[in-house]
C-alpha positions, -999 to +999 in steps of 0.1 A: -285-303+929-248-311+926-231-307+892-221-340+874-184-340+884-170-357+854-194-354+825-181-336+795-202-323+766-183-319+733-200-296+707-183-303+674-199-294+640-179-322+623-178-358+636-177-393+623-187-407+598-176-375+580-140-382+569-120-351+576-089-342+595-110-318+616-130-348+629-101-367+644-090-345+673-122-342+693-135-376+683-104-391+699-111-372+730-147-382+730-139-419+726-110-421+751-119-397+779-140-425+796-106-443+802-098-414+826-131-416+845-151-391+825-185-397+808-189-380+774-218-366+753-213-352+719-235-329+698-227-328+660-242-315+628-232-347+609-260-373+606-251-406+624-252-441+609-253-458+643-277-452+672-255-442+701-274-424+729-244-402+738-240-388+702-267-363+693-273-351+658-286-315+656-293-303+621-283-267+612-311-242+604-322-243+568-327-205+567-300-180+561-294-156+590-283-121+583-248-128+597-242-153+568-239-124+544-209-110+563-192-142+576-190-175+557-191-199+586-215-228+589-217-224+626-240-194+622-269-217+611-262-240+640-266-216+669-304-217+672-308-255+669-280-259+695-299-238+720-330-258+714-312-291+720-293-278+751-325-267+768-333-304+772-305-307+798-305-297+834-284-268+847-260-293+864-259-319+836-222-313+827-190-305+845-174-292+814-186-280+780-161-280+751-169-262+719-145-268+690-140-249+658-140-245+628-166-237+620-164-212+648-196-191+649-215-216+671-191-203+698-215-173+701-236-196+722-209-192+749-227-164+768-260-184+768-242-215+780-226-197+810-260-184+821-278-218+817-252-243+830-229-248+860-201-259+838-165-250+829-166-237+793-136-246+771-131-232+736-109-253+712-094-234+682-081-260+657-072-231+633-071-194+635-105-177+632-095-141+632-066-131+609-062-164+591-040-156+560-055-185+541-088-167+536-095-137+514-101-109+538-102-072+543-099-047+572-137-048+575-139-086+575-110-089+600-126-063+622-159-082+622-142-115+630-121-099+658-152-085+673-169-119+674-138-137+686-137-113+715-173-121+723-165-159+722-136-154+746-154-131+771-173-161+785-147-188+782-129-203+813-102-220+792-090-218+756-071-245+738-053-242+705-028-262+685+004-241+685+019-209+697+014-191+664-024-197+667-023-186+703-008-152+693-041-143+674-063-152+703-050-131+732-065-149+762-050-152+797-058-188+802-048-204+769-030-238+766-015-256+737-026-292+728-012-300+694-028-324+670-012-359+667-014-393+653-039-419+663-018-443+684-046-469+684-047-473+647-009-469+643-004-498+668-027-520+647-009-511+615+025-518+631+013-553+642-002-562+609+023-549+583+059-550+578+080-524+560+096-540+529+112-527+498+104-491+504+092-473+473+115-446+459+086-427+445+076-401+472+041-399+485+019-368+490-014-371+509-045-349+514-054-315+503-028-293+485-035-256+491-045-237+459-017-212+464+010-239+465+027-245+431+032-282+426+049-279+392+085-275+404+083-308+423+067-326+393+095-313+371+123-325+394+108-359+399+101-364+362+137-356+354+147-385+376+121-409+362+101-408+394+064-404+398+047-387+427+022-410+444-009-390+456-036-401+480-065-377+481-097-366+463-082-363+428-074-326+433-044-330+411-062-350+384-050-326+357-014-339+363-024-375+358+005-381+334+030-373+362+012-385+393+000-420+403-034-415+420-040-438+449-076-426+454-093-412+485-083-437+512-096-442+547-072-432+575-061-468+581-056-475+544-036-443+542-012-454+570-007-487+553+002-469+520+025-444+538+043-474+554+054-485+519+072-452+509+106-439+519+098-402+515+067-383+525+062-349+509+047-320+529+040-289+509+035-256+528+029-220+517+050-209+547+025-193+570+039-196+606+007-211+621+006-241+597+010-274+616-010-298+594-020-331+610-002-351+583+031-343+599+023-364+629+015-395+608+048-391+591+066-388+624+047-418+639+059-440+610+095-426+613+096-415+577+119-392+558+099-360+557+105-336+528+090-302+536+087-279+506+079-243+513+071-210+496+083-193+528+115-195+548+130-230+555+130-242+590+105-217+602+071-215+619+051-242+637+063-270+614+099-263+624+089-261+661+074-296+658+102-312+638+134-294+650+146-324+670+136-350+645+166-364+626+149-374+594+134-341+581+146-321+551+135-286+539+136-270+505+125-238+489+099-245+462+122-240+432+138-267+410+174-261+422+166-263+459+143-292+454+168-312+434+197-305+458+176-315+488+161-345+471+195-359+463+206-353+498+177-371+514+180-401+491+215-407+506+201-404+541+199-434+564+168-431+586+176-427+623+152-441+649+133-416+671+108-420+700+077-405+685+052-412+713+052-376+723+034-368+690+004-392+697-031-381+703-029-400+736-003-375+748-026-347+738-055-363+757-033-366+788-027-328+786-064-322+784-072-345+813-046-327+834-062-293+826-097-303+835-093-330+862-086-306+891 
C-alpha cells in the first residue's frame, strides 16, 4: 500500500486551548499546512473543547514510571498511551511524523515509530533539552539527558530547532533552523481594527519573568521618573503592586492590542546565548522600541542575532546607571519603519514546507 504522500502527524504535548507560548508554533503549522496541500492530524495531551476529528486527545499515564525519579519531564508518562493510540493507524498512514518538545521524553518513541511507520520522522526542539542552563542540574543529570537525547536523535530523519545556539547542543547532521515568530493572521486583524494613538510613556512588560532576573533596578529607575511599569501576565510580580500596573493575564489578541498602545516594550534576559523568547517577534511585528535588559553581555546571543538589523532596539546592563542612560536615550528616539514580515510564523512555515515537500 502506498504511503499517504502529504499527511503530517504532529505530536505535541501542549495544544489549544492551553494558553502557552509553547502551543503557538506547532498549532500554527497544524492549522496552515493544509494551505500548502498537506493534510494534518495532531495528537495532544491537552483535553479539547471542540470535537475535531483530526485532533486527538491522549491522556498521559496516571502512574509514575521509574524514569520520573531521574528526569522531571511530563513526556515520560505519555510514551505508553501514545503507542496505544498510534497502533490504530496503518503503517502508511502518514508521510511525515513531527514530534515537538518540550516536554521531550515522548521522543523516546522515535525508535518504535520508525519500525511501525513508513514516514519521515522530524524532531522539533523549541528549547534545549540537554545542557539547558535554566534548570538546576549536575554532571549526572546532564549525562542522563545527553544519553536520552542521543537516543532520540538516532532515529530522526530531520531535526528542527529555533536558533544556532540551541543547535550547538544537539549535534545532528541534518539540523535546520526555523525560528519562532509572530502570528501574522492575528497581527493583520489587529492592524485593521486598531490605530496607534497617544502612545503611553509607561513601558510594558509581558509574560513570565525568570526567577533569576532582578526586576528591582528597573522599578527603581522608572519610579525616579514618575513612571510605572505596565505588566501583562499571571500576577507573578504581585508583590510589587505599588510600582507596577497589572493588566491581568490577557489572551494573545488582547495582548497585542495592549502592546499597540505603548511606546516601549521591555524584554528582560539573564543573558544565556540560546534565549530567543517569542515575545521579541511580537514587538518586532508592531515596530516598537525594544528595550532589552540583560544580566549578561549587551548585544550578544540569539536575541542580538535576531535584532541586529532592527533600528529600534536598545540594550542595557541590569544596573541603575546603565538603565537610566539607555532609557533616556530611547525616549529621544524616533521610531524608524522596518519590514518585519521575515519574523512572521508564515515565513517559518514556508521554511518547513520547503524542507518536507521534496
